[in-house]
PDB file as gemmi writes it, atoms N, CA and C in Angstrom:
CRYST1    1.000    1.000    1.000  90.00  90.00  90.00 P 1                      
ATOM      1  N   MET A   1     -25.444 -23.462  44.359  1.00  0.00           N  
ATOM      2  CA  MET A   1     -25.252 -24.480  45.365  1.00  0.00           C  
ATOM      3  C   MET A   1     -25.189 -23.796  46.726  1.00  0.00           C  
ATOM      4  N   LYS A   2     -25.870 -24.387  47.684  1.00  0.00           N  
ATOM      5  CA  LYS A   2     -25.892 -23.835  49.037  1.00  0.00           C  
ATOM      6  C   LYS A   2     -24.884 -24.602  49.891  1.00  0.00           C  
ATOM      7  N   ILE A   3     -24.048 -23.876  50.591  1.00  0.00           N  
ATOM      8  CA  ILE A   3     -23.039 -24.485  51.455  1.00  0.00           C  
ATOM      9  C   ILE A   3     -23.397 -24.180  52.901  1.00  0.00           C  
ATOM     10  N   LYS A   4     -23.646 -25.227  53.665  1.00  0.00           N  
ATOM     11  CA  LYS A   4     -23.941 -25.078  55.089  1.00  0.00           C  
ATOM     12  C   LYS A   4     -22.666 -25.379  55.864  1.00  0.00           C  
ATOM     13  N   ILE A   5     -22.245 -24.434  56.682  1.00  0.00           N  
ATOM     14  CA  ILE A   5     -21.002 -24.576  57.440  1.00  0.00           C  
ATOM     15  C   ILE A   5     -21.340 -24.551  58.920  1.00  0.00           C  
ATOM     16  N   SER A   6     -20.894 -25.569  59.630  1.00  0.00           N  
ATOM     17  CA  SER A   6     -21.076 -25.597  61.080  1.00  0.00           C  
ATOM     18  C   SER A   6     -19.731 -25.882  61.727  1.00  0.00           C  
ATOM     19  N   GLY A   7     -19.580 -25.419  62.944  1.00  0.00           N  
ATOM     20  CA  GLY A   7     -18.319 -25.593  63.648  1.00  0.00           C  
ATOM     21  C   GLY A   7     -18.512 -26.242  64.995  1.00  0.00           C  
ATOM     22  N   HIS A   8     -17.564 -27.069  65.355  1.00  0.00           N  
ATOM     23  CA  HIS A   8     -17.558 -27.725  66.659  1.00  0.00           C  
ATOM     24  C   HIS A   8     -16.289 -27.277  67.375  1.00  0.00           C  
ATOM     25  N   HIS A   9     -16.431 -26.497  68.421  1.00  0.00           N  
ATOM     26  CA  HIS A   9     -15.315 -25.903  69.160  1.00  0.00           C  
ATOM     27  C   HIS A   9     -14.552 -24.876  68.324  1.00  0.00           C  
ATOM     28  N   VAL A  10     -15.234 -24.241  67.383  1.00  0.00           N  
ATOM     29  CA  VAL A  10     -14.590 -23.221  66.558  1.00  0.00           C  
ATOM     30  C   VAL A  10     -15.649 -22.202  66.126  1.00  0.00           C  
ATOM     31  N   GLU A  11     -15.230 -20.956  66.033  1.00  0.00           N  
ATOM     32  CA  GLU A  11     -16.109 -19.912  65.520  1.00  0.00           C  
ATOM     33  C   GLU A  11     -15.873 -19.789  64.022  1.00  0.00           C  
ATOM     34  N   ILE A  12     -16.941 -19.791  63.256  1.00  0.00           N  
ATOM     35  CA  ILE A  12     -16.832 -19.691  61.808  1.00  0.00           C  
ATOM     36  C   ILE A  12     -16.715 -18.212  61.437  1.00  0.00           C  
ATOM     37  N   THR A  13     -15.533 -17.821  60.978  1.00  0.00           N  
ATOM     38  CA  THR A  13     -15.299 -16.429  60.604  1.00  0.00           C  
ATOM     39  C   THR A  13     -15.640 -16.217  59.132  1.00  0.00           C  
ATOM     40  N   GLU A  14     -15.660 -14.969  58.740  1.00  0.00           N  
ATOM     41  CA  GLU A  14     -15.949 -14.634  57.344  1.00  0.00           C  
ATOM     42  C   GLU A  14     -14.847 -15.156  56.419  1.00  0.00           C  
ATOM     43  N   GLY A  15     -13.608 -15.161  56.886  1.00  0.00           N  
ATOM     44  CA  GLY A  15     -12.494 -15.683  56.092  1.00  0.00           C  
ATOM     45  C   GLY A  15     -12.623 -17.176  55.832  1.00  0.00           C  
ATOM     46  N   ILE A  16     -13.073 -17.916  56.833  1.00  0.00           N  
ATOM     47  CA  ILE A  16     -13.280 -19.359  56.665  1.00  0.00           C  
ATOM     48  C   ILE A  16     -14.403 -19.602  55.664  1.00  0.00           C  
ATOM     49  N   LYS A  17     -15.486 -18.850  55.785  1.00  0.00           N  
ATOM     50  CA  LYS A  17     -16.606 -18.993  54.849  1.00  0.00           C  
ATOM     51  C   LYS A  17     -16.161 -18.714  53.419  1.00  0.00           C  
ATOM     52  N   GLN A  18     -15.407 -17.640  53.227  1.00  0.00           N  
ATOM     53  CA  GLN A  18     -14.934 -17.272  51.894  1.00  0.00           C  
ATOM     54  C   GLN A  18     -14.024 -18.347  51.313  1.00  0.00           C  
ATOM     55  N   SER A  19     -13.142 -18.875  52.135  1.00  0.00           N  
ATOM     56  CA  SER A  19     -12.224 -19.903  51.668  1.00  0.00           C  
ATOM     57  C   SER A  19     -12.977 -21.156  51.224  1.00  0.00           C  
ATOM     58  N   ILE A  20     -13.945 -21.572  52.011  1.00  0.00           N  
ATOM     59  CA  ILE A  20     -14.728 -22.763  51.667  1.00  0.00           C  
ATOM     60  C   ILE A  20     -15.542 -22.514  50.399  1.00  0.00           C  
ATOM     61  N   GLU A  21     -16.178 -21.362  50.298  1.00  0.00           N  
ATOM     62  CA  GLU A  21     -16.978 -21.054  49.111  1.00  0.00           C  
ATOM     63  C   GLU A  21     -16.114 -20.973  47.854  1.00  0.00           C  
ATOM     64  N   ASN A  22     -14.917 -20.412  47.962  1.00  0.00           N  
ATOM     65  CA  ASN A  22     -14.026 -20.325  46.807  1.00  0.00           C  
ATOM     66  C   ASN A  22     -13.546 -21.699  46.358  1.00  0.00           C  
ATOM     67  N   LYS A  23     -13.223 -22.567  47.298  1.00  0.00           N  
ATOM     68  CA  LYS A  23     -12.730 -23.898  46.949  1.00  0.00           C  
ATOM     69  C   LYS A  23     -13.810 -24.752  46.293  1.00  0.00           C  
ATOM     70  N   PHE A  24     -15.068 -24.570  46.723  1.00  0.00           N  
ATOM     71  CA  PHE A  24     -16.137 -25.410  46.198  1.00  0.00           C  
ATOM     72  C   PHE A  24     -16.870 -24.775  45.021  1.00  0.00           C  
ATOM     73  N   ALA A  25     -16.464 -23.601  44.588  1.00  0.00           N  
ATOM     74  CA  ALA A  25     -17.093 -22.959  43.435  1.00  0.00           C  
ATOM     75  C   ALA A  25     -16.862 -23.774  42.163  1.00  0.00           C  
ATOM     76  N   LYS A  26     -15.681 -24.333  42.014  1.00  0.00           N  
ATOM     77  CA  LYS A  26     -15.357 -25.144  40.843  1.00  0.00           C  
ATOM     78  C   LYS A  26     -16.222 -26.401  40.803  1.00  0.00           C  
ATOM     79  N   ILE A  27     -16.456 -26.990  41.965  1.00  0.00           N  
ATOM     80  CA  ILE A  27     -17.270 -28.203  42.032  1.00  0.00           C  
ATOM     81  C   ILE A  27     -18.705 -27.896  41.618  1.00  0.00           C  
ATOM     82  N   SER A  28     -19.216 -26.746  42.018  1.00  0.00           N  
ATOM     83  CA  SER A  28     -20.597 -26.404  41.655  1.00  0.00           C  
ATOM     84  C   SER A  28     -20.743 -26.189  40.150  1.00  0.00           C  
ATOM     85  N   LYS A  29     -19.678 -25.750  39.484  1.00  0.00           N  
ATOM     86  CA  LYS A  29     -19.728 -25.585  38.030  1.00  0.00           C  
ATOM     87  C   LYS A  29     -19.720 -26.933  37.317  1.00  0.00           C  
ATOM     88  N   HIS A  30     -18.914 -27.874  37.795  1.00  0.00           N  
ATOM     89  CA  HIS A  30     -18.806 -29.182  37.151  1.00  0.00           C  
ATOM     90  C   HIS A  30     -19.965 -30.117  37.478  1.00  0.00           C  
ATOM     91  N   TYR A  31     -20.570 -29.938  38.628  1.00  0.00           N  
ATOM     92  CA  TYR A  31     -21.660 -30.813  39.062  1.00  0.00           C  
ATOM     93  C   TYR A  31     -22.864 -29.953  39.458  1.00  0.00           C  
ATOM     94  N   PRO A  32     -23.615 -29.449  38.485  1.00  0.00           N  
ATOM     95  CA  PRO A  32     -24.728 -28.542  38.805  1.00  0.00           C  
ATOM     96  C   PRO A  32     -25.900 -29.227  39.515  1.00  0.00           C  
ATOM     97  N   SER A  33     -25.949 -30.561  39.505  1.00  0.00           N  
ATOM     98  CA  SER A  33     -27.058 -31.256  40.167  1.00  0.00           C  
ATOM     99  C   SER A  33     -26.907 -31.278  41.687  1.00  0.00           C  
ATOM    100  N   ILE A  34     -25.745 -30.886  42.196  1.00  0.00           N  
ATOM    101  CA  ILE A  34     -25.543 -30.830  43.645  1.00  0.00           C  
ATOM    102  C   ILE A  34     -26.195 -29.553  44.171  1.00  0.00           C  
ATOM    103  N   MET A  35     -27.130 -29.735  45.084  1.00  0.00           N  
ATOM    104  CA  MET A  35     -27.857 -28.585  45.624  1.00  0.00           C  
ATOM    105  C   MET A  35     -27.230 -28.038  46.899  1.00  0.00           C  
ATOM    106  N   THR A  36     -26.782 -28.928  47.808  1.00  0.00           N  
ATOM    107  CA  THR A  36     -26.223 -28.475  49.084  1.00  0.00           C  
ATOM    108  C   THR A  36     -24.963 -29.246  49.430  1.00  0.00           C  
ATOM    109  N   LEU A  37     -24.095 -28.566  50.145  1.00  0.00           N  
ATOM    110  CA  LEU A  37     -22.918 -29.182  50.761  1.00  0.00           C  
ATOM    111  C   LEU A  37     -23.000 -28.899  52.252  1.00  0.00           C  
ATOM    112  N   ASN A  38     -22.916 -29.931  53.056  1.00  0.00           N  
ATOM    113  CA  ASN A  38     -22.903 -29.766  54.506  1.00  0.00           C  
ATOM    114  C   ASN A  38     -21.471 -29.961  54.981  1.00  0.00           C  
ATOM    115  N   SER A  39     -20.889 -28.944  55.560  1.00  0.00           N  
ATOM    116  CA  SER A  39     -19.510 -29.049  56.036  1.00  0.00           C  
ATOM    117  C   SER A  39     -19.465 -28.796  57.536  1.00  0.00           C  
ATOM    118  N   THR A  40     -18.660 -29.605  58.211  1.00  0.00           N  
ATOM    119  CA  THR A  40     -18.491 -29.491  59.653  1.00  0.00           C  
ATOM    120  C   THR A  40     -17.012 -29.352  59.957  1.00  0.00           C  
ATOM    121  N   ILE A  41     -16.669 -28.300  60.663  1.00  0.00           N  
ATOM    122  CA  ILE A  41     -15.288 -28.062  61.078  1.00  0.00           C  
ATOM    123  C   ILE A  41     -15.176 -28.429  62.546  1.00  0.00           C  
ATOM    124  N   THR A  42     -14.195 -29.268  62.860  1.00  0.00           N  
ATOM    125  CA  THR A  42     -13.953 -29.689  64.231  1.00  0.00           C  
ATOM    126  C   THR A  42     -12.514 -29.354  64.589  1.00  0.00           C  
ATOM    127  N   VAL A  43     -12.336 -28.742  65.742  1.00  0.00           N  
ATOM    128  CA  VAL A  43     -10.991 -28.401  66.204  1.00  0.00           C  
ATOM    129  C   VAL A  43     -10.661 -29.278  67.400  1.00  0.00           C  
ATOM    130  N   GLU A  44      -9.551 -29.986  67.281  1.00  0.00           N  
ATOM    131  CA  GLU A  44      -9.012 -30.785  68.373  1.00  0.00           C  
ATOM    132  C   GLU A  44      -7.617 -30.249  68.661  1.00  0.00           C  
ATOM    133  N   PRO A  45      -7.030 -30.618  69.765  1.00  0.00           N  
ATOM    134  CA  PRO A  45      -5.681 -30.118  70.049  1.00  0.00           C  
ATOM    135  C   PRO A  45      -4.698 -30.463  68.923  1.00  0.00           C  
ATOM    136  N   HIS A  46      -4.116 -29.460  68.318  1.00  0.00           N  
ATOM    137  CA  HIS A  46      -3.111 -29.581  67.257  1.00  0.00           C  
ATOM    138  C   HIS A  46      -3.665 -30.185  65.974  1.00  0.00           C  
ATOM    139  N   LEU A  47      -4.982 -30.191  65.772  1.00  0.00           N  
ATOM    140  CA  LEU A  47      -5.543 -30.784  64.563  1.00  0.00           C  
ATOM    141  C   LEU A  47      -6.860 -30.099  64.191  1.00  0.00           C  
ATOM    142  N   GLN A  48      -7.003 -29.773  62.925  1.00  0.00           N  
ATOM    143  CA  GLN A  48      -8.232 -29.183  62.386  1.00  0.00           C  
ATOM    144  C   GLN A  48      -8.847 -30.213  61.438  1.00  0.00           C  
ATOM    145  N   LYS A  49     -10.099 -30.560  61.644  1.00  0.00           N  
ATOM    146  CA  LYS A  49     -10.765 -31.552  60.804  1.00  0.00           C  
ATOM    147  C   LYS A  49     -11.920 -30.902  60.058  1.00  0.00           C  
ATOM    148  N   LEU A  50     -12.122 -31.348  58.835  1.00  0.00           N  
ATOM    149  CA  LEU A  50     -13.232 -30.859  58.029  1.00  0.00           C  
ATOM    150  C   LEU A  50     -13.906 -32.052  57.374  1.00  0.00           C  
ATOM    151  N   GLU A  51     -15.215 -32.131  57.515  1.00  0.00           N  
ATOM    152  CA  GLU A  51     -16.002 -33.198  56.898  1.00  0.00           C  
ATOM    153  C   GLU A  51     -17.055 -32.552  56.012  1.00  0.00           C  
ATOM    154  N   VAL A  52     -17.157 -33.037  54.775  1.00  0.00           N  
ATOM    155  CA  VAL A  52     -18.129 -32.506  53.826  1.00  0.00           C  
ATOM    156  C   VAL A  52     -19.006 -33.652  53.346  1.00  0.00           C  
ATOM    157  N   THR A  53     -20.319 -33.427  53.387  1.00  0.00           N  
ATOM    158  CA  THR A  53     -21.288 -34.429  52.958  1.00  0.00           C  
ATOM    159  C   THR A  53     -22.231 -33.800  51.947  1.00  0.00           C  
ATOM    160  N   THR A  54     -22.557 -34.560  50.904  1.00  0.00           N  
ATOM    161  CA  THR A  54     -23.499 -34.092  49.897  1.00  0.00           C  
ATOM    162  C   THR A  54     -24.217 -35.282  49.284  1.00  0.00           C  
ATOM    163  N   LEU A  55     -25.256 -35.008  48.540  1.00  0.00           N  
ATOM    164  CA  LEU A  55     -25.959 -36.029  47.769  1.00  0.00           C  
ATOM    165  C   LEU A  55     -25.673 -35.784  46.297  1.00  0.00           C  
ATOM    166  N   TYR A  56     -25.248 -36.845  45.605  1.00  0.00           N  
ATOM    167  CA  TYR A  56     -25.002 -36.745  44.173  1.00  0.00           C  
ATOM    168  C   TYR A  56     -25.695 -37.904  43.480  1.00  0.00           C  
ATOM    169  N   GLU A  57     -26.684 -37.593  42.677  1.00  0.00           N  
ATOM    170  CA  GLU A  57     -27.454 -38.584  41.932  1.00  0.00           C  
ATOM    171  C   GLU A  57     -28.001 -39.676  42.844  1.00  0.00           C  
ATOM    172  N   GLY A  58     -28.540 -39.266  43.982  1.00  0.00           N  
ATOM    173  CA  GLY A  58     -29.180 -40.198  44.903  1.00  0.00           C  
ATOM    174  C   GLY A  58     -28.245 -40.941  45.833  1.00  0.00           C  
ATOM    175  N   GLU A  59     -26.975 -40.674  45.786  1.00  0.00           N  
ATOM    176  CA  GLU A  59     -25.989 -41.366  46.616  1.00  0.00           C  
ATOM    177  C   GLU A  59     -25.304 -40.357  47.531  1.00  0.00           C  
ATOM    178  N   LYS A  60     -25.146 -40.727  48.788  1.00  0.00           N  
ATOM    179  CA  LYS A  60     -24.479 -39.857  49.754  1.00  0.00           C  
ATOM    180  C   LYS A  60     -22.967 -39.957  49.552  1.00  0.00           C  
ATOM    181  N   VAL A  61     -22.326 -38.819  49.437  1.00  0.00           N  
ATOM    182  CA  VAL A  61     -20.873 -38.748  49.263  1.00  0.00           C  
ATOM    183  C   VAL A  61     -20.313 -37.962  50.440  1.00  0.00           C  
ATOM    184  N   THR A  62     -19.400 -38.588  51.189  1.00  0.00           N  
ATOM    185  CA  THR A  62     -18.791 -37.957  52.354  1.00  0.00           C  
ATOM    186  C   THR A  62     -17.276 -38.043  52.234  1.00  0.00           C  
ATOM    187  N   VAL A  63     -16.607 -36.934  52.496  1.00  0.00           N  
ATOM    188  CA  VAL A  63     -15.142 -36.912  52.508  1.00  0.00           C  
ATOM    189  C   VAL A  63     -14.668 -36.187  53.762  1.00  0.00           C  
ATOM    190  N   ASN A  64     -13.498 -36.600  54.251  1.00  0.00           N  
ATOM    191  CA  ASN A  64     -12.891 -36.016  55.450  1.00  0.00           C  
ATOM    192  C   ASN A  64     -11.456 -35.628  55.144  1.00  0.00           C  
ATOM    193  N   ALA A  65     -10.983 -34.618  55.824  1.00  0.00           N  
ATOM    194  CA  ALA A  65      -9.573 -34.244  55.757  1.00  0.00           C  
ATOM    195  C   ALA A  65      -9.204 -33.570  57.066  1.00  0.00           C  
ATOM    196  N   SER A  66      -7.946 -33.723  57.442  1.00  0.00           N  
ATOM    197  CA  SER A  66      -7.470 -33.072  58.660  1.00  0.00           C  
ATOM    198  C   SER A  66      -6.034 -32.612  58.453  1.00  0.00           C  
ATOM    199  N   ASP A  67      -5.689 -31.548  59.146  1.00  0.00           N  
ATOM    200  CA  ASP A  67      -4.348 -30.995  59.066  1.00  0.00           C  
ATOM    201  C   ASP A  67      -4.159 -30.065  60.259  1.00  0.00           C  
ATOM    202  N   LYS A  68      -2.922 -29.640  60.464  1.00  0.00           N  
ATOM    203  CA  LYS A  68      -2.648 -28.696  61.543  1.00  0.00           C  
ATOM    204  C   LYS A  68      -3.227 -27.324  61.226  1.00  0.00           C  
ATOM    205  N   GLN A  69      -3.294 -26.994  59.935  1.00  0.00           N  
ATOM    206  CA  GLN A  69      -3.837 -25.706  59.513  1.00  0.00           C  
ATOM    207  C   GLN A  69      -5.186 -25.925  58.833  1.00  0.00           C  
ATOM    208  N   LEU A  70      -6.156 -25.108  59.179  1.00  0.00           N  
ATOM    209  CA  LEU A  70      -7.512 -25.274  58.664  1.00  0.00           C  
ATOM    210  C   LEU A  70      -7.583 -25.065  57.157  1.00  0.00           C  
ATOM    211  N   TYR A  71      -6.872 -24.078  56.634  1.00  0.00           N  
ATOM    212  CA  TYR A  71      -6.964 -23.781  55.209  1.00  0.00           C  
ATOM    213  C   TYR A  71      -6.351 -24.896  54.361  1.00  0.00           C  
ATOM    214  N   VAL A  72      -5.361 -25.585  54.885  1.00  0.00           N  
ATOM    215  CA  VAL A  72      -4.799 -26.748  54.190  1.00  0.00           C  
ATOM    216  C   VAL A  72      -5.817 -27.881  54.188  1.00  0.00           C  
ATOM    217  N   ALA A  73      -6.513 -28.069  55.298  1.00  0.00           N  
ATOM    218  CA  ALA A  73      -7.553 -29.101  55.377  1.00  0.00           C  
ATOM    219  C   ALA A  73      -8.691 -28.796  54.404  1.00  0.00           C  
ATOM    220  N   ILE A  74      -9.028 -27.534  54.232  1.00  0.00           N  
ATOM    221  CA  ILE A  74     -10.074 -27.146  53.278  1.00  0.00           C  
ATOM    222  C   ILE A  74      -9.649 -27.509  51.858  1.00  0.00           C  
ATOM    223  N   ALA A  75      -8.403 -27.234  51.515  1.00  0.00           N  
ATOM    224  CA  ALA A  75      -7.898 -27.572  50.183  1.00  0.00           C  
ATOM    225  C   ALA A  75      -7.891 -29.083  49.967  1.00  0.00           C  
ATOM    226  N   LYS A  76      -7.497 -29.832  50.996  1.00  0.00           N  
ATOM    227  CA  LYS A  76      -7.469 -31.294  50.884  1.00  0.00           C  
ATOM    228  C   LYS A  76      -8.866 -31.868  50.671  1.00  0.00           C  
ATOM    229  N   VAL A  77      -9.831 -31.378  51.436  1.00  0.00           N  
ATOM    230  CA  VAL A  77     -11.181 -31.926  51.328  1.00  0.00           C  
ATOM    231  C   VAL A  77     -11.820 -31.537  49.990  1.00  0.00           C  
ATOM    232  N   ALA A  78     -11.490 -30.383  49.447  1.00  0.00           N  
ATOM    233  CA  ALA A  78     -12.013 -29.994  48.137  1.00  0.00           C  
ATOM    234  C   ALA A  78     -11.487 -30.931  47.056  1.00  0.00           C  
ATOM    235  N   LYS A  79     -10.212 -31.269  47.141  1.00  0.00           N  
ATOM    236  CA  LYS A  79      -9.612 -32.186  46.172  1.00  0.00           C  
ATOM    237  C   LYS A  79     -10.205 -33.589  46.313  1.00  0.00           C  
ATOM    238  N   LYS A  80     -10.401 -34.036  47.543  1.00  0.00           N  
ATOM    239  CA  LYS A  80     -10.992 -35.356  47.773  1.00  0.00           C  
ATOM    240  C   LYS A  80     -12.433 -35.416  47.280  1.00  0.00           C  
ATOM    241  N   LEU A  81     -13.180 -34.347  47.487  1.00  0.00           N  
ATOM    242  CA  LEU A  81     -14.569 -34.318  47.030  1.00  0.00           C  
ATOM    243  C   LEU A  81     -14.634 -34.343  45.507  1.00  0.00           C  
ATOM    244  N   GLN A  82     -13.769 -33.607  44.861  1.00  0.00           N  
ATOM    245  CA  GLN A  82     -13.710 -33.614  43.396  1.00  0.00           C  
ATOM    246  C   GLN A  82     -13.441 -35.029  42.891  1.00  0.00           C  
ATOM    247  N   SER A  83     -12.511 -35.717  43.526  1.00  0.00           N  
ATOM    248  CA  SER A  83     -12.171 -37.084  43.137  1.00  0.00           C  
ATOM    249  C   SER A  83     -13.326 -38.050  43.401  1.00  0.00           C  
ATOM    250  N   ALA A  84     -13.973 -37.919  44.549  1.00  0.00           N  
ATOM    251  CA  ALA A  84     -15.085 -38.811  44.894  1.00  0.00           C  
ATOM    252  C   ALA A  84     -16.266 -38.613  43.947  1.00  0.00           C  
ATOM    253  N   LEU A  85     -16.544 -37.377  43.579  1.00  0.00           N  
ATOM    254  CA  LEU A  85     -17.641 -37.116  42.651  1.00  0.00           C  
ATOM    255  C   LEU A  85     -17.317 -37.625  41.249  1.00  0.00           C  
ATOM    256  N   ALA A  86     -16.066 -37.496  40.826  1.00  0.00           N  
ATOM    257  CA  ALA A  86     -15.662 -38.022  39.522  1.00  0.00           C  
ATOM    258  C   ALA A  86     -15.791 -39.543  39.501  1.00  0.00           C  
ATOM    259  N   HIS A  87     -15.432 -40.184  40.602  1.00  0.00           N  
ATOM    260  CA  HIS A  87     -15.569 -41.638  40.701  1.00  0.00           C  
ATOM    261  C   HIS A  87     -17.037 -42.042  40.616  1.00  0.00           C  
ATOM    262  N   ARG A  88     -17.888 -41.336  41.350  1.00  0.00           N  
ATOM    263  CA  ARG A  88     -19.324 -41.637  41.346  1.00  0.00           C  
ATOM    264  C   ARG A  88     -19.924 -41.410  39.959  1.00  0.00           C  
ATOM    265  N   LYS A  89     -19.475 -40.370  39.275  1.00  0.00           N  
ATOM    266  CA  LYS A  89     -19.958 -40.090  37.928  1.00  0.00           C  
ATOM    267  C   LYS A  89     -19.535 -41.208  36.972  1.00  0.00           C  
ATOM    268  N   GLY A  90     -18.325 -41.724  37.151  1.00  0.00           N  
ATOM    269  CA  GLY A  90     -17.853 -42.836  36.332  1.00  0.00           C  
ATOM    270  C   GLY A  90     -18.640 -44.106  36.572  1.00  0.00           C  
ATOM    271  N   VAL A  91     -18.998 -44.355  37.815  1.00  0.00           N  
ATOM    272  CA  VAL A  91     -19.802 -45.535  38.141  1.00  0.00           C  
ATOM    273  C   VAL A  91     -21.168 -45.434  37.480  1.00  0.00           C  
ATOM    274  N   LEU A  92     -21.761 -44.254  37.523  1.00  0.00           N  
ATOM    275  CA  LEU A  92     -23.072 -44.064  36.908  1.00  0.00           C  
ATOM    276  C   LEU A  92     -23.018 -44.222  35.393  1.00  0.00           C  
ATOM    277  N   SER A  93     -21.987 -43.681  34.761  1.00  0.00           N  
ATOM    278  CA  SER A  93     -21.896 -43.795  33.307  1.00  0.00           C  
ATOM    279  C   SER A  93     -21.560 -45.220  32.887  1.00  0.00           C  
ATOM    280  N   ALA A  94     -20.868 -45.972  33.718  1.00  0.00           N  
ATOM    281  CA  ALA A  94     -20.548 -47.361  33.399  1.00  0.00           C  
ATOM    282  C   ALA A  94     -21.806 -48.221  33.385  1.00  0.00           C  
ATOM    283  N   LYS A  95     -22.774 -47.882  34.205  1.00  0.00           N  
ATOM    284  CA  LYS A  95     -24.027 -48.641  34.219  1.00  0.00           C  
ATOM    285  C   LYS A  95     -24.764 -48.513  32.892  1.00  0.00           C  
ATOM    286  N   PHE A  96     -24.652 -47.368  32.246  1.00  0.00           N  
ATOM    287  CA  PHE A  96     -25.358 -47.144  30.991  1.00  0.00           C  
ATOM    288  C   PHE A  96     -24.583 -47.665  29.780  1.00  0.00           C  
ATOM    289  N   ASN A  97     -23.342 -48.040  29.959  1.00  0.00           N  
ATOM    290  CA  ASN A  97     -22.529 -48.508  28.846  1.00  0.00           C  
ATOM    291  C   ASN A  97     -22.549 -50.017  28.677  1.00  0.00           C  
ATOM    292  N   ASN A  98     -23.376 -50.711  29.417  1.00  0.00           N  
ATOM    293  CA  ASN A  98     -23.472 -52.157  29.256  1.00  0.00           C  
ATOM    294  C   ASN A  98     -24.113 -52.463  27.911  1.00  0.00           C  
ATOM    295  N   LYS A  99     -23.470 -53.334  27.157  1.00  0.00           N  
ATOM    296  CA  LYS A  99     -23.984 -53.678  25.840  1.00  0.00           C  
ATOM    297  C   LYS A  99     -25.004 -54.801  25.962  1.00  0.00           C  
ATOM    298  N   PHE A 100     -25.957 -54.754  25.095  1.00  0.00           N  
ATOM    299  CA  PHE A 100     -26.985 -55.778  25.068  1.00  0.00           C  
ATOM    300  C   PHE A 100     -26.401 -57.040  24.452  1.00  0.00           C  
ATOM    301  N   GLU A 101     -26.554 -58.145  25.128  1.00  0.00           N  
ATOM    302  CA  GLU A 101     -26.037 -59.411  24.622  1.00  0.00           C  
ATOM    303  C   GLU A 101     -27.177 -60.215  24.020  1.00  0.00           C  
ATOM    304  N   VAL A 102     -26.939 -60.745  22.835  1.00  0.00           N  
ATOM    305  CA  VAL A 102     -27.927 -61.592  22.178  1.00  0.00           C  
ATOM    306  C   VAL A 102     -27.654 -63.022  22.611  1.00  0.00           C  
ATOM    307  N   PRO A 103     -28.646 -63.708  23.154  1.00  0.00           N  
ATOM    308  CA  PRO A 103     -28.435 -65.103  23.555  1.00  0.00           C  
ATOM    309  C   PRO A 103     -28.075 -65.958  22.347  1.00  0.00           C  
ATOM    310  N   GLN A 104     -27.198 -66.910  22.542  1.00  0.00           N  
ATOM    311  CA  GLN A 104     -26.726 -67.764  21.456  1.00  0.00           C  
ATOM    312  C   GLN A 104     -27.850 -68.601  20.846  1.00  0.00           C  
ATOM    313  N   THR A 105     -28.809 -69.007  21.637  1.00  0.00           N  
ATOM    314  CA  THR A 105     -29.894 -69.840  21.110  1.00  0.00           C  
ATOM    315  C   THR A 105     -30.722 -69.075  20.089  1.00  0.00           C  
ATOM    316  N   ASP A 106     -30.894 -67.777  20.244  1.00  0.00           N  
ATOM    317  CA  ASP A 106     -31.660 -66.984  19.286  1.00  0.00           C  
ATOM    318  C   ASP A 106     -30.943 -66.885  17.944  1.00  0.00           C  
ATOM    319  N   LEU A 107     -29.643 -66.865  17.945  1.00  0.00           N  
ATOM    320  CA  LEU A 107     -28.891 -66.789  16.698  1.00  0.00           C  
ATOM    321  C   LEU A 107     -29.090 -68.041  15.855  1.00  0.00           C  
ATOM    322  N   TYR A 108     -29.079 -69.181  16.493  1.00  0.00           N  
ATOM    323  CA  TYR A 108     -29.192 -70.434  15.754  1.00  0.00           C  
ATOM    324  C   TYR A 108     -30.623 -70.709  15.302  1.00  0.00           C  
ATOM    325  N   GLN A 109     -31.608 -70.260  16.051  1.00  0.00           N  
ATOM    326  CA  GLN A 109     -32.996 -70.510  15.690  1.00  0.00           C  
ATOM    327  C   GLN A 109     -33.436 -69.637  14.521  1.00  0.00           C  
ATOM    328  N   SER A 110     -32.907 -68.441  14.395  1.00  0.00           N  
ATOM    329  CA  SER A 110     -33.331 -67.552  13.317  1.00  0.00           C  
ATOM    330  C   SER A 110     -32.691 -67.922  11.979  1.00  0.00           C  
ATOM    331  N   ALA A 111     -31.632 -68.701  11.981  1.00  0.00           N  
ATOM    332  CA  ALA A 111     -30.939 -69.062  10.741  1.00  0.00           C  
ATOM    333  C   ALA A 111     -31.513 -70.271  10.141  1.00  0.00           C  
TER     334      ALA A 111                                                      
END                                                                             
């Protein structure tokens, strides 16, 4: 999985890159169909924001998190992304679990 990291009013250091890659390594193992993650770090006064966007099975999944500390925001967004992808996976599997219904008129005509 390729992780694209961009920063707005912040310099992306090697430590930030490592932290993001480590947090999202688990997600890449559970969801191998995800090819890229686009993450944007924004720094505002007293607040660090992180937004992650990806495509999963043809649907755009976006999660946001913010905190005073960047590494806490990274952990929050990783947890939110894991939850959002699990929800999307459940929605997809629910579509395939619909049972075929036999119309009542066919039952009476065949007897």
